[in-house]
N, C-alpha and C positions, 0 to 999 in steps of 0.2 A: 701425531705419531711419535715424535721425539719424546714427549712427556710419558707416553705409555712405555716406551723402551726403557727410559730412566727408572720408572716405577718398578718394572719387572726386574731390572738389574739390582735395584735396591732390595727388593724382596728376596732375590736369590742370594745376595751377599749377606743378608741379615738373617737368613734362616738358621735354625738351630742345627748344630753339628751333633747328631745323636750318637755317633760311634765313639766319641772320645772317652767318656767315663759313663758307665751305665746309670749312675745315680745323679748325674749333673747335666742339666740342660745348658748349652753353651752357644751363645750367639756372638759372632765376630762382626763388628760394625765398622765401616769405613768413615767414621766421624770421630771428632775429639771427645774427650771425657765430659766436658761441660755441656755440650750440646746433647749428647746421649743421655747423661744423667738427668738433666732437666726434663727431657721428653719422657723417659721411663717413669720418673717420679710423678709427673702429671697424669700419665696413663694409668698408673696404679691407683692414684687417688680418684680419677674419673670412674674407675671400675670398683670403687668402694673397698679398696685395699689401702687402708690409711697408714701413712708413714709415721711412725712414732719415735724414731731415733735414726740419726744419720752419722755414723762414725766415719771419720776421715782416717782410714787405716794407714794410708801412705804417709800422711803428716805425722801420725803417732809413732810409727817405727823409724822415721827419719832421724829422730832424736838419738837413736842408737847407732847411727852410721859410723861414728868414730870408734865406739866401743867394739862393734862387730867387724870393723875393718873390711878386708876383702870378702868376707862372708855376707856383707850387706848388699841387698838388691842385685844379686847375680843375674837375674832375669832382665834387668834393665827396664823395670816398670817405672813410668813417670807419674802414675797416680793409682791409688787403690781406695775405693770408697764403697760403702754399703748403705743399704736402706733396710731398716727393720720395719716390718709392716704387719698389719693384722686386719682381719674382717671378723667382727663379733659374731655374725651369724655362723660362719664356718667354724669358729672356735667352739661355739655352743654345740653344733652338730657333731664335731669330732669328739667332744667330751661326752656326749650322749652315747656314742657308738664304741669308743675305746679311749678311756681317760689316759691310758699310757702314752698315747700319741700327742698329748699336750706337751711332751718334751720338745716337739718341733715348733711350738708356738711361743712367741710370734715367728713368722716366717722372715726370711731375708733374701735379698738379691745383692750380689757383689759385682762391682764393675772395676776393671783395671784397664789402664792404657799402656800399650806397648807399641812403640813406634807411632805410626799414623792410625792405628786401629784401637778401638775400644772393645773389650770383651765383656759380655754380660753373662753371669753365672747364676743359676738357680738350682738348689738342691731339690730333687724330685720327691714330693711327698709319697708317691706310689712306690718308690724304691725303699723308703724308710718304713712304710707300713705294710710290707709284704706279709701276707698271712692274716692280716687284721680283718675284722668284720666291717671296718670302715672303708675298705678298699673302693667301693663304688663312689663314695663321697670324696675320697682322695683323688680319684681319677677326675672327677668334676673340678675339684679345687685346682689341681695341676693344670688342667686345660684352661680354666679361667685366668689363672695367673699368667700362664704362657701367652694367652691371647692378649692380655693387657701389656705384657712386656713387648710382644711383637708390635702392637699398635704404637707403643712409644718409640720403638726403633724405626718404624716406618715414618712417624712424625719427625724424628730427628733427621731423616733423609730429605725432607722437603725444604 
């Protein structure tokens, strides 16, 4: 029973907050960056969304801390990292339906840590593709990526 309650709480705490920005899916996770990042990475790969690049944005901008002074990291983020990923089948299907939407390829997910929580952000393909003939495909793509991210978040909670 205890395990079921813990799993339910993890799912509730890790569910996306849909109302924040209409074009961004946002999950807030009560885990550190390293644990969450590794689990989301593995879940994307397991779902055939292959990570092709991993920028450590926090480390890159930290070099500007002195130059930017008090304007540096006002939000108090302890880490910012991204995963750039692609699925060749979806890329081909998008290009078949609306080549203009290749502007969003490859896709990316960004994670940041603030305090004890890690936030996972994903730009919604359905928001970008409003009015496109590819909308049914974008809905499927968004659902599949969201499902993979959610699986990673749940795995991070174990």
